[in-house]
C-alpha positions as CSV (number, residue, x, y, z in Angstrom):
1,M,-34.0,61.8,-31.6
2,N,-35.9,59.8,-29.0
3,G,-34.5,57.2,-26.7
4,A,-30.9,56.2,-25.7
5,P,-28.4,55.1,-28.2
6,R,-28.4,51.3,-29.0
7,G,-25.2,50.6,-27.2
8,A,-26.4,52.3,-24.0
9,R,-29.6,50.2,-23.6
10,G,-29.8,47.7,-20.6
11,F,-30.5,44.0,-20.8
12,T,-33.9,42.8,-21.6
13,L,-35.7,40.4,-19.2
14,L,-35.1,37.5,-21.6
15,E,-31.4,38.2,-21.7
16,L,-31.3,38.3,-17.9
17,L,-33.1,35.0,-17.6
18,V,-30.7,33.4,-20.2
19,A,-27.6,34.7,-18.3
20,M,-28.9,33.5,-14.9
21,T,-29.7,30.1,-16.4
22,L,-26.2,29.8,-17.8
23,L,-24.7,31.0,-14.5
24,A,-26.7,28.3,-12.7
25,L,-25.5,25.6,-15.1
26,L,-21.9,26.7,-14.7
27,A,-22.2,26.8,-10.9
28,G,-23.8,23.3,-10.9
29,L,-20.9,21.9,-13.1
30,L,-18.3,23.6,-10.8
31,F,-19.9,22.1,-7.7
32,G,-20.2,18.7,-9.2
33,G,-16.5,18.8,-10.3
34,L,-15.5,19.9,-6.8
35,S,-17.6,17.2,-5.2
36,F,-16.2,14.5,-7.5
37,G,-12.7,15.7,-6.7
38,V,-13.3,15.5,-2.9
39,R,-14.6,11.9,-3.3
40,V,-11.6,10.9,-5.3
41,W,-9.3,12.6,-2.8
42,E,-11.0,10.8,0.2
43,K,-10.9,7.5,-1.6
44,G,-7.2,7.9,-2.4
45,D,-6.5,9.0,1.2
46,A,-8.3,5.9,2.5
47,E,-6.2,3.7,0.1
48,L,-3.0,5.4,1.4
49,E,-4.0,4.7,5.0
50,K,-4.6,1.0,4.2
51,M,-1.2,0.8,2.5
52,A,0.4,2.6,5.5
53,E,-1.2,0.1,7.8
54,L,0.3,-2.8,5.9
55,Q,3.7,-1.2,5.9
56,I,3.6,-0.6,9.6
57,A,2.5,-4.2,10.2
58,Q,5.3,-5.6,8.0
59,G,7.9,-3.4,9.7
60,L,6.9,-4.7,13.1
61,I,6.8,-8.3,12.0
62,R,10.2,-8.0,10.3
63,R,11.7,-6.4,13.4
64,L,10.3,-9.0,15.8
65,I,11.2,-12.1,13.8
66,S,14.6,-10.8,13.0
67,R,15.3,-10.5,16.7
68,A,14.1,-14.0,17.6
69,L,16.5,-15.5,20.2
70,V,18.1,-18.7,21.2
71,T,17.8,-18.3,25.0
72,D,20.0,-19.4,27.8
73,L,17.2,-19.2,30.4
74,A,16.7,-22.9,30.6
75,K,19.4,-24.7,32.6
76,G,20.8,-28.2,32.6
77,E,20.3,-30.2,29.4
78,D,18.0,-27.5,27.9
79,E,20.6,-24.7,28.2
80,G,20.6,-22.6,25.0
81,A,17.2,-23.9,24.1
82,V,15.6,-22.8,20.8
83,I,12.1,-21.6,21.6
84,F,10.8,-21.1,18.1
85,E,7.9,-23.0,16.5
86,G,5.8,-22.3,13.5
87,T,3.1,-23.8,11.4
88,A,1.5,-22.6,8.2
89,E,-0.9,-20.5,10.2
90,A,1.1,-19.1,13.1
91,V,4.6,-18.6,14.5
92,R,5.7,-18.4,18.1
93,F,9.1,-17.5,19.4
94,V,11.1,-15.7,22.1
95,G,12.5,-12.2,21.7
96,P,13.1,-8.9,23.4
97,A,10.3,-6.6,24.4
98,P,8.1,-5.8,21.4
99,A,7.9,-2.1,22.6
100,Q,10.2,0.2,24.4
101,S,7.5,1.0,27.0
102,L,7.5,-2.6,28.2
103,P,9.7,-3.9,31.0
104,G,13.0,-5.5,29.9
105,G,13.5,-9.2,29.6
106,F,12.5,-12.0,27.3
107,Y,9.0,-12.2,25.9
108,R,7.1,-15.1,24.3
109,L,5.7,-13.6,21.1
110,S,3.1,-14.9,18.6
111,I,1.9,-13.8,15.2
112,R,-1.2,-15.5,13.8
113,A,-4.6,-15.1,12.3
114,D,-7.5,-14.7,14.8
115,D,-11.2,-15.0,14.0
116,V,-13.6,-12.7,15.8
117,S,-17.4,-12.6,14.9
118,G,-16.7,-14.4,11.7
119,K,-14.0,-12.0,10.5
120,S,-10.3,-12.9,10.4
121,R,-7.6,-10.5,11.4
122,L,-3.8,-10.6,11.8
123,V,-2.8,-10.3,15.4
124,M,0.4,-10.2,17.5
125,S,0.4,-11.2,21.1
126,W,3.1,-11.2,23.8
127,R,3.7,-12.0,27.5
128,L,6.7,-11.9,29.7
129,L,8.6,-15.2,29.7
130,D,8.7,-17.0,32.9
131,P,12.3,-18.0,33.7
132,D,11.1,-21.3,35.0
133,E,9.8,-22.3,31.5
134,R,12.1,-25.0,30.1
135,G,12.8,-25.9,26.5
136,A,11.1,-25.5,23.2
137,G,8.2,-27.8,24.3
138,A,6.9,-25.4,27.0
139,G,3.8,-24.6,25.1
140,A,5.5,-22.7,22.3
141,G,3.2,-24.2,19.7
142,A,0.2,-24.9,21.7
143,G,-2.9,-23.9,19.9
144,A,-1.0,-22.2,17.1
145,G,-3.3,-20.5,14.7
146,T,-6.4,-21.7,16.6
147,G,-6.5,-19.3,19.5
148,E,-6.4,-22.3,21.9
149,G,-3.8,-22.6,24.6
150,E,-3.5,-18.8,25.1
151,D,-2.7,-17.5,28.5
152,E,-5.0,-15.2,30.4
153,D,-2.1,-12.7,30.9
154,E,-1.4,-12.6,27.1
155,N,-1.6,-9.2,25.5
156,V,-3.0,-9.0,22.0
157,V,-2.9,-6.2,19.4
158,V,-4.5,-6.2,16.0
159,L,-2.0,-5.7,13.1
160,V,-4.3,-5.9,10.1
161,E,-8.1,-6.1,10.1
162,N,-10.4,-8.1,7.8
163,I,-8.0,-10.6,6.1
164,A,-8.8,-13.8,4.2
165,D,-5.8,-16.0,5.2
166,V,-2.3,-16.1,6.6
167,S,0.3,-18.5,5.2
168,L,3.8,-19.0,6.7
169,A,6.8,-21.0,5.4
170,F,10.2,-21.6,6.9
171,F,13.5,-22.1,5.0
172,G,16.1,-24.3,6.6
173,A,17.4,-27.9,7.1
174,D,14.7,-30.5,6.6
175,N,15.6,-32.7,9.5
176,E,16.0,-32.4,13.3
177,D,19.7,-32.9,13.1
178,G,20.1,-29.7,11.2
179,D,22.3,-31.2,8.5
180,G,19.7,-31.7,5.8
181,E,19.3,-29.9,2.6
182,P,17.7,-26.4,3.2
183,R,14.2,-26.0,1.7
184,W,10.9,-24.2,2.3
185,Q,8.7,-26.0,4.8
186,D,5.2,-25.3,6.2
187,R,6.2,-26.3,9.7
188,W,9.1,-25.6,12.0
189,E,8.9,-27.7,15.1
190,D,11.4,-29.5,17.4
191,M,14.3,-28.1,15.3
192,P,17.8,-27.6,16.7
193,G,18.0,-24.0,15.5
194,L,16.2,-21.1,14.0
195,P,15.1,-21.2,10.4
196,L,17.3,-19.3,7.9
197,L,14.3,-17.4,6.5
198,V,10.7,-16.9,7.4
199,R,8.1,-16.0,4.7
200,M,4.7,-14.6,5.5
201,T,1.9,-14.1,3.0
202,V,-1.4,-12.5,3.8
203,T,-4.4,-12.5,1.4
204,F,-7.6,-10.4,1.5
205,P,-11.2,-11.0,0.7
206,D,-12.5,-10.8,-2.8
207,G,-13.0,-7.2,-3.8
208,D,-10.4,-5.9,-1.3
209,R,-7.8,-3.9,-3.2
210,R,-5.1,-4.2,-0.6
211,I,-1.9,-6.0,-1.6
212,W,0.5,-7.6,0.8
213,P,4.0,-7.1,-0.4
214,E,6.3,-10.1,-0.3
215,L,7.7,-10.4,3.2
216,V,10.8,-12.6,3.8
217,V,12.7,-12.2,7.1
218,A,16.1,-13.6,8.1
219,P,16.5,-14.1,11.9
220,M,19.7,-12.3,12.9
221,V,20.6,-14.9,15.5
222,T,21.4,-18.3,14.1
223,P,22.9,-20.9,16.6
224,P,25.9,-22.9,15.6
225,A,25.3,-26.4,14.3
226,P,25.3,-29.0,17.2
């Protein structure tokens, strides 16, 4: 008998080529699957970061508005003045320091949309309140939502980048005497007290998948009726 048994023969060149081709195809499919999985993971991670950004911004806004104050800094007829004014685009008020690292005292705070290079963003600004400032008319609403009337020493931090619009509404009595029927209003100016509720809505450009959860804040300090 000549030659090795049939079961002991090695692979032919054709069989090796077929096996290597199949292995290359499997490797390509595996690499493509891993690459697709990485892209899906990165996209999902980016979406989670965007949602976390919105949650952090909402948490800060809720904390600041809920701590809005009726101050006793102003003396005389303005004692106990309400320094809280808002429009459909911005809200300005007085409250404690927005961060623990800042010096103690009262701060004038603002939350509004701000346009930079044709792009709109949600910003929060603050500055230490001068004890000599008197009453709610001391520039509380100056330039609200327009960027006008800002002080040179005002500090600004961006809360949310690339937004389409900001809309605010205020729930409370509909007259300056404070005894009207509470309702939602798009302005809160020259009122005797804080609004019962503040609602903020943020929209995003077309194609942006971010969603702003409903945000309604109740200021914790509500002055007694005059």
